[in-house]
Every structure is written in C-alpha cells, then in structure tokens.
C-alpha positions as CSV (number, residue, x, y, z in Angstrom):
1,X,-15.3,-5.5,5.9
2,X,-12.7,-4.6,3.8
3,X,-9.2,-4.4,4.4
4,X,-6.2,-2.4,2.8
5,X,-2.7,-3.1,3.5
6,X,-0.4,-0.1,2.2
7,X,3.4,-0.9,1.7
8,X,5.5,2.3,3.5
9,X,7.7,4.6,0.5
10,X,11.1,6.1,1.6
11,X,10.7,6.7,5.0
12,X,11.1,3.1,5.5
13,X,14.9,3.7,4.4
14,X,15.4,6.4,7.6
15,X,18.0,5.7,10.4
16,X,17.6,5.7,14.4
17,X,14.2,8.3,13.6
18,X,12.2,5.8,11.2
19,X,10.0,6.7,14.4
20,X,9.4,10.3,13.5
21,X,8.3,9.9,10.5
22,X,5.7,7.1,11.3
23,X,4.0,9.0,13.6
24,X,3.4,11.6,10.7
25,X,2.3,9.6,8.5
26,X,0.0,7.7,11.0
27,X,-1.2,10.7,11.9
28,X,-2.1,12.1,8.3
29,X,-3.9,8.8,7.6
30,X,-5.9,9.2,10.6
31,X,-7.0,13.0,9.5
32,X,-9.0,11.4,6.6
33,X,-11.2,9.6,8.6
34,X,-14.3,11.4,11.1
35,X,-14.6,10.1,14.4
36,X,-17.5,8.2,13.6
37,X,-15.8,6.0,10.9
38,X,-14.9,3.1,12.2
39,X,-11.4,2.5,10.3
40,X,-8.8,0.2,11.9
41,X,-5.5,1.6,10.8
42,X,-2.2,-0.3,11.9
43,X,1.1,-0.2,10.9
44,X,3.6,-2.5,11.4
45,X,7.0,-3.7,9.5
46,X,6.9,-1.3,6.7
47,X,2.8,-1.5,6.0
48,X,0.1,0.1,6.9
49,X,-3.2,-1.6,7.1
50,X,-6.8,-0.2,6.8
51,X,-9.8,-1.7,8.2
52,X,-13.9,-1.3,7.9
53,X,-17.2,-1.6,7.2
54,X,-17.5,-2.7,3.3
55,X,-19.5,1.2,2.7
56,X,-16.4,2.6,4.1
57,X,-14.3,1.5,1.1
58,X,-14.8,4.8,-0.8
59,X,-13.3,6.7,2.1
60,X,-10.6,4.4,2.6
61,X,-9.4,4.4,-1.2
62,X,-9.7,8.2,-1.7
63,X,-6.9,8.5,1.6
64,X,-4.7,6.1,0.4
65,X,-5.1,7.6,-3.6
66,X,-4.2,11.2,-1.6
67,X,-1.9,9.9,1.3
68,X,2.2,11.2,0.6
69,X,4.2,8.3,1.6
70,X,3.0,5.2,0.5
71,X,4.3,3.7,-2.5
72,X,1.3,1.6,-3.5
73,X,-1.7,0.0,-1.6
74,X,-4.2,-2.9,-2.3
75,X,-7.8,-4.1,-1.4
76,X,-7.1,-7.4,0.0
77,X,-8.5,-10.9,1.0
78,X,-7.7,-12.2,4.2
79,X,-6.8,-15.6,5.1
80,X,-5.4,-17.6,7.7
81,X,-2.1,-18.6,8.2
82,X,-1.7,-21.8,7.1
83,X,-1.6,-23.3,3.2
84,X,-4.7,-24.6,2.8
85,X,-6.9,-21.5,3.4
86,X,-4.1,-19.8,1.3
87,X,-4.5,-22.1,-1.7
88,X,-8.5,-21.4,-1.5
89,X,-8.1,-17.5,-1.3
90,X,-5.7,-18.0,-4.2
91,X,-7.8,-20.5,-6.4
92,X,-11.0,-18.1,-6.3
93,X,-9.0,-14.7,-7.1
94,X,-7.5,-17.2,-10.1
95,X,-11.4,-18.0,-11.2
96,X,-11.8,-14.4,-10.7
97,X,-9.3,-13.2,-12.8
98,X,-10.2,-15.9,-16.2
99,X,-13.6,-14.6,-15.7
100,X,-12.0,-11.0,-16.7
101,X,-10.2,-11.9,-19.6
102,X,-7.1,-13.5,-18.3
103,X,-5.1,-16.5,-19.5
104,X,-2.1,-16.4,-17.5
105,X,-0.4,-15.6,-14.1
106,X,2.1,-16.2,-11.4
107,X,2.2,-16.2,-7.8
108,X,4.6,-13.9,-5.7
109,X,5.4,-15.2,-1.8
110,X,6.9,-12.7,0.4
111,X,7.2,-14.7,4.0
112,X,7.5,-11.6,6.7
113,X,7.0,-14.4,9.3
114,X,9.6,-16.8,9.2
115,X,8.3,-19.3,11.5
116,X,5.7,-20.1,9.0
117,X,6.2,-23.2,8.0
118,X,7.1,-23.2,3.8
119,X,9.7,-20.8,2.4
120,X,8.0,-18.2,-0.2
121,X,9.1,-20.6,-3.1
122,X,7.3,-23.4,-1.7
123,X,4.3,-21.6,-0.9
124,X,4.0,-19.6,-4.2
125,X,4.5,-23.4,-5.9
126,X,1.6,-24.6,-3.4
127,X,-0.9,-21.9,-4.0
128,X,-0.9,-22.0,-7.9
129,X,-1.3,-25.9,-7.9
130,X,-4.6,-26.1,-8.2
131,X,-5.1,-23.4,-10.2
132,X,-2.2,-25.1,-12.7
133,X,-3.4,-28.5,-12.7
134,X,-7.3,-27.8,-13.6
135,X,-6.0,-25.0,-16.2
136,X,-8.0,-22.3,-15.0
137,X,-5.1,-20.4,-15.8
138,X,-1.3,-20.7,-17.5
139,X,2.1,-20.2,-15.8
140,X,4.2,-17.6,-17.1
141,X,6.9,-16.8,-14.6
142,X,7.8,-13.5,-16.8
143,X,5.1,-11.2,-17.7
144,X,1.6,-12.8,-16.8
145,X,-1.5,-11.1,-17.3
146,X,-2.2,-11.3,-13.2
147,X,0.2,-11.4,-10.3
148,X,-1.4,-13.3,-7.3
149,X,0.6,-11.5,-4.4
150,X,0.8,-13.5,-1.2
151,X,2.2,-11.6,2.2
152,X,2.1,-14.0,5.1
153,X,2.6,-12.4,8.0
154,X,0.4,-11.9,11.2
155,X,-2.3,-13.1,8.5
156,X,-2.0,-14.2,5.2
157,X,-2.8,-11.1,2.6
158,X,-3.7,-12.1,-1.0
159,X,-4.0,-9.7,-3.9
160,X,-3.8,-9.0,-7.4
161,X,-2.2,-7.2,-9.8
162,X,-2.5,-6.7,-13.4
163,X,0.1,-6.3,-16.0
164,X,0.8,-2.9,-17.9
165,X,0.0,-4.0,-20.9
166,X,-3.5,-6.6,-19.9
167,X,-6.8,-5.2,-21.1
168,X,-9.5,-3.0,-19.7
169,X,-11.1,-5.5,-17.7
170,X,-8.0,-6.9,-16.4
171,X,-6.9,-3.7,-15.1
172,X,-10.4,-2.7,-13.6
173,X,-9.6,-6.5,-11.9
174,X,-6.6,-5.7,-10.6
175,X,-6.9,-4.6,-6.5
176,X,-3.6,-3.1,-6.6
177,X,-2.9,0.7,-7.2
178,X,0.2,2.7,-7.2
179,X,0.6,6.0,-5.0
180,X,2.3,9.0,-4.5
181,X,5.7,8.1,-2.7
182,X,7.3,10.9,-1.0
183,X,7.8,11.8,2.7
184,X,4.9,12.4,5.0
185,X,3.3,16.1,4.9
186,X,4.9,18.0,7.9
187,X,8.2,16.3,8.3
188,X,10.3,18.8,6.3
189,X,8.8,21.9,7.8
190,X,6.5,24.5,6.5
191,X,6.4,26.7,3.2
192,X,4.5,29.5,1.8
193,X,3.5,29.0,-1.7
194,X,2.8,32.1,-4.4
195,X,-0.4,30.5,-5.8
196,X,-1.6,31.8,-9.0
197,X,-4.6,30.7,-11.3
198,X,-2.0,29.2,-13.6
199,X,-0.6,26.0,-14.3
200,X,2.7,25.9,-12.6
201,X,1.9,27.1,-9.0
202,X,-0.3,24.0,-7.9
203,X,2.2,21.9,-9.0
204,X,5.2,23.6,-7.3
205,X,3.0,23.0,-4.1
206,X,2.4,19.3,-4.7
207,X,6.2,18.9,-5.4
208,X,6.9,20.5,-2.0
209,X,4.4,18.5,0.1
210,X,5.9,15.2,-1.7
211,X,8.9,16.4,0.1
212,X,7.2,16.6,3.3
213,X,6.8,19.8,3.4
214,X,3.3,21.6,5.1
215,X,2.6,24.4,3.0
216,X,0.1,27.7,3.4
217,X,-0.6,29.7,-0.1
218,X,-0.8,33.3,-0.7
219,X,-2.4,34.7,-3.9
220,X,-2.7,38.3,-5.0
221,X,-6.0,40.0,-6.5
222,X,-6.8,42.9,-8.4
223,X,-10.8,43.5,-8.0
224,X,-12.0,44.3,-10.3
225,X,-9.0,43.8,-13.0
226,X,-9.4,40.1,-11.9
227,X,-12.7,38.7,-11.6
228,X,-14.7,37.1,-8.7
229,X,-14.3,34.2,-11.1
230,X,-10.4,34.4,-11.1
231,X,-10.4,34.4,-7.0
232,X,-12.7,31.3,-7.2
233,X,-10.5,29.1,-9.2
234,X,-7.7,29.7,-7.2
235,X,-9.7,28.9,-4.1
236,X,-10.7,25.8,-6.1
237,X,-7.1,24.5,-7.1
238,X,-6.3,25.3,-3.2
239,X,-9.3,22.9,-2.4
240,X,-7.6,20.5,-4.6
241,X,-3.9,20.8,-3.1
242,X,-5.6,20.8,0.3
243,X,-6.8,16.9,-0.5
244,X,-3.0,16.0,-0.2
245,X,-1.6,18.3,2.4
246,X,-4.8,17.4,4.8
247,X,-5.0,21.1,5.4
248,X,-4.2,24.1,3.4
249,X,-4.6,28.2,4.4
250,X,-5.1,30.6,1.5
251,X,-4.4,34.2,2.4
252,X,-6.2,36.3,-0.3
253,X,-4.3,39.4,-0.7
254,X,-6.0,42.6,-2.7
255,X,-3.4,44.0,-5.0
256,X,-4.5,46.2,-7.1
257,X,-3.7,49.7,-5.5
258,X,-0.4,48.4,-6.1
259,X,-0.2,47.3,-9.1
260,X,-2.1,51.1,-10.1
261,X,1.1,52.4,-8.3
262,X,3.6,50.2,-10.7
263,X,1.6,51.6,-13.8
264,X,1.5,55.1,-12.8
265,X,5.4,55.4,-11.1
266,X,7.4,52.9,-13.4
267,X,9.2,52.3,-16.6
268,X,6.1,49.7,-18.7
269,X,8.7,47.1,-19.3
270,X,9.2,46.7,-15.5
271,X,5.9,46.4,-14.5
272,X,5.9,42.7,-14.4
273,X,9.0,42.5,-12.4
274,X,7.9,45.3,-9.8
275,X,4.9,43.3,-9.8
276,X,6.9,40.1,-8.5
277,X,9.2,42.0,-6.7
278,X,5.8,43.7,-4.5
279,X,4.6,39.9,-4.3
280,X,7.5,38.9,-2.5
281,X,8.0,41.8,0.2
282,X,4.4,40.5,1.1
283,X,4.7,37.2,0.8
284,X,8.0,37.7,3.4
285,X,5.5,38.9,5.7
286,X,2.9,36.5,5.5
287,X,5.5,33.6,5.9
288,X,7.1,35.3,8.9
289,X,3.5,35.8,10.4
290,X,2.5,32.0,9.9
291,X,5.6,30.8,10.8
292,X,7.0,29.7,7.5
293,X,10.4,28.8,7.1
294,X,10.7,29.1,3.5
295,X,8.9,30.7,0.3
296,X,8.0,28.5,-2.9
297,X,6.9,29.9,-6.5
298,X,5.9,27.8,-9.3
299,X,8.7,29.5,-11.6
300,X,10.4,27.6,-14.5
301,X,13.9,29.0,-16.0
302,X,13.5,30.5,-19.5
303,X,9.5,30.6,-19.2
304,X,8.7,33.4,-19.4
305,X,10.2,36.9,-19.0
306,X,10.6,37.5,-15.8
307,X,12.0,33.6,-15.2
308,X,15.2,34.8,-16.9
309,X,18.0,33.9,-14.7
310,X,18.7,37.6,-14.4
311,X,15.4,38.1,-13.3
312,X,15.1,35.4,-11.1
313,X,17.9,36.5,-9.3
314,X,16.3,40.1,-8.7
315,X,12.8,38.7,-7.3
316,X,15.1,36.3,-5.2
317,X,17.0,39.5,-3.5
318,X,13.5,40.8,-2.1
319,X,12.9,37.5,-0.3
320,X,13.5,37.3,3.4
321,X,13.2,33.2,3.6
322,X,15.0,30.5,1.1
323,X,13.3,30.9,-2.0
324,X,12.3,27.4,-3.5
325,X,11.3,26.4,-7.1
326,X,10.7,22.8,-7.4
327,X,10.2,23.3,-11.3
328,X,12.8,25.4,-12.5
329,X,14.3,22.6,-14.5
330,X,11.0,21.1,-16.2
331,X,9.3,22.0,-19.1
332,X,5.7,23.4,-20.1
333,X,4.7,19.7,-20.8
334,X,6.2,18.0,-18.0
335,X,4.5,20.1,-15.7
336,X,1.1,20.5,-17.7
337,X,1.2,16.1,-17.6
338,X,1.8,16.8,-13.8
339,X,-1.2,18.8,-13.4
340,X,-2.9,16.6,-14.7
341,X,-2.2,13.5,-12.8
342,X,-2.9,15.4,-9.3
343,X,-6.3,16.9,-11.3
344,X,-5.2,20.6,-11.1
345,X,-5.5,21.1,-14.7
346,X,-8.7,21.5,-16.0
347,X,-9.2,23.9,-13.2
348,X,-6.5,26.0,-14.2
349,X,-7.1,26.5,-17.6
350,X,-10.4,27.7,-16.9
351,X,-10.2,31.5,-18.6
352,X,-10.0,33.6,-15.5
353,X,-6.5,35.5,-15.7
354,X,-4.4,36.6,-12.9
355,X,-3.0,39.8,-12.5
356,X,0.1,39.0,-13.7
357,X,-1.2,38.4,-17.2
358,X,-3.2,41.0,-17.4
359,X,-0.7,43.8,-16.9
360,X,1.5,42.5,-19.0
361,X,4.3,44.9,-21.1
362,X,4.0,44.4,-24.7
363,X,8.3,44.1,-24.3
364,X,9.1,43.5,-20.9
365,X,12.5,43.4,-19.3
366,X,14.8,40.3,-20.2
367,X,17.5,40.9,-18.0
368,X,17.5,43.3,-15.3
369,X,19.8,44.1,-13.0
370,X,19.6,43.7,-9.3
371,X,20.9,47.3,-8.5
372,X,18.6,48.8,-11.1
373,X,15.5,47.3,-10.4
374,X,15.9,47.8,-6.4
375,X,16.2,51.8,-7.6
376,X,13.4,51.8,-9.5
377,X,11.1,50.1,-6.9
378,X,12.7,52.3,-3.8
379,X,11.7,55.4,-6.1
380,X,7.7,53.9,-6.0
381,X,7.8,54.6,-2.5
382,X,4.7,51.4,-2.4
383,X,5.6,50.5,1.1
384,X,3.4,51.3,3.1
385,X,0.2,50.2,0.3
386,X,2.2,47.0,0.9
387,X,1.5,47.5,4.5
388,X,-2.0,47.8,4.4
389,X,-2.7,44.7,1.9
390,X,-0.5,42.7,4.2
391,X,-2.9,43.9,6.7
392,X,-6.5,43.7,4.9
393,X,-5.5,40.0,3.5
394,X,-8.8,37.2,3.8
395,X,-7.5,34.1,5.0
396,X,-9.5,30.5,3.9
397,X,-8.7,27.4,5.1
398,X,-9.0,24.3,2.9
399,X,-9.5,20.8,4.0
400,X,-9.0,17.5,2.2
401,X,-10.7,19.5,-0.7
402,X,-13.2,21.5,1.1
403,X,-13.5,24.8,2.7
404,X,-14.1,25.0,6.3
C-alpha cells in the first residue's frame, strides 16, 4: 500500500466559497483514475491524500504531476500517532538517506492535531535524537542535505525533501516534489484557444488552465499547403494539453479556400493580418457554439509583425468575446522555458509549418489602422466562405493525453 500527501495551494485562501474550489479539485483528481483503480482520495484541512496498491503508484504520480491546484506532493510513510513509532520511521528514513550520500539532516514537524502530547519542537527533537546519537547523520538546521517532514494529523505522515544543492543520488532519494500550483481547472469558466503548431499557443492554453479555466481549442488547416503532418502535430499538442485540463476538444477548421480568397483579392502586405481577422471571425462562431466566455491567443507584444499593438488592435476588433493574451508580456525565451517544462516544446519545434507561416508576406504591414483593415476585409466578401469553413469543421476529443 502506498500513500501520497498533496498540499493544496491558492484555493486555501478562498473565503466562504472554498468548498466550491475543493469540490472541483477533488473531481479533477478523480478523473485521472478508472473505476477499476482502487485509489482512495481524501481531502482534509488543506491536504489531499491518495492511497492504493503499490502497482497504482505510477498512476497516482501521473495525476499529481499534472493536477493543477496543488503546490507539492510527497510519497509518505504512515505511522501510528505516538513518539515511538515516529522515531522508528524517522530513523529508517535517515539510514536510507545516509546510504544515498546524505551527511546532514533536520526534522520539521507540523502538528495539526493539537491533542498530540508533544508540540512541534519537542516532536522534532525527540524524532532526531537517536539519529544524532548514533551518528547516522549530523544535524544542520539551516541547509541540511535532507529534511524529514513530520505531519501529525489523524495519522502521522513522514516524508523527505532534499536541498536544491544536494547530489543526484540524494535528490532521487527524496520523495517530495513541487507541483503546478494555480486554481483547479473548471472554476474560472471556459475559453477557446487558437491553437497553432508553434511554441506559444500551447503555453497560453496551459497558463489559462492554471487560472482555473476549462479550455477547448480551434486549429486552422490549409491542406494541401499545410500537410497532414502539420495537423497531426497540433493534435499531439492538444493531447499533451489535455493531461492538465482533463479533456480538450480540438475543432479543426479547413482554411484553404479562405486563404486563396485573401491571396487573390487583397494587398499582399495585409495578408497575414487579414488571415488573423478571418480566424477571429470563425473563432467567434466556435466560441458561441461551445459556450465559451472568452477567446485566448498565444500572442506576445512585438514578437512578430502581426503582434504590434496596432495590429493586435485590428485582430481584437473582430472578436465578439473578450480576447485574452496570457503571454503578452513574455519574451520568447520565457515562453520556450515554459513549453519545455510542460512537455510541448519538442512537439512544437517539429518542422511542419502552419498556415500563418506558409503564407507570410515578405513585407507585412506593421501598423494598420482598424478602419483601413476592416475596409479591406469587407471588400473581400468572405463571410460565406468563413461560414462554410465553420460548418464543415471536424472535432476531435482528447482526454488525459489520448484521443477518445
């Protein structure tokens, strides 16, 4: 039997509606397991507990690594609520830490159960005494190689955490990890993300999920100018994103006819901007259909020609819903680091370009006015083509990393 303890994050600061946030977090956690998985999940006093057979440990860890709304988790040793049992558990963990190269330690006790006869300091002192006396590890209260955490609650939960500067062997020995933080997905409404095959938009989706938003995605595909491999790349990104958001619907919209219309009837330097305007017009239709309350893009101010403040204003003028840009003040290096952290980067850099890249003009307009852009857009008379693209879209559903 294995037991994991997870620490709740930001939602513990909520007031009278905290139960709403806790219920959503609990529901999300349950979604990672099948009915046949005998995993017991409990939520009490700012902690979640996961317990099950040893064989379920990988599934539990997958859940905890992707569950938004917790700050950290640890695989715990559970012992009886008496100082003798605590001392034996701490001693065994310290012996194991020493075998993995640790030289110093400290105990850190949190006594949630105030009926326990020893206070936090006394519990730590007693738990550490035998380890110190037998010279298993030396005490270092400032920067120990390993910290033994003792949580006295309905039972006693004991786990280890290695310092940042510890050796690789000690880090591997440590059984506590940081988690994603944020608010549980589903507490902040629903948004539609414009998902391309690039680095930015999957990160934008992740950032909105961290603020509690349930997201679906729309992708614009221009076959044969963009290949089936380009579409598969976006589907793979949607699958990765669904590991954090539980489930994600991907709306695949054919945009070949729209792009040909833009190319044939409009000034070349406006082509990318007009394409963005067309995407926003279709995104409005999809958002209304799925009950989304906003549209989300991966735009970053000044990153490319279509993302100057003037051109972003043109794009936003076409939105019938609030337009959110969670990456707006991030640079490419920051976005790339985030993509690497969530596991989308290696897929995003595959050499299959989307329709925005393939049809980019050599000299795009940098500072278009809303009036001028809308005048060109209206002259194209493209609404019927966009309506057709919307109606013929294909919808795929991804759940916890797999298409279903």
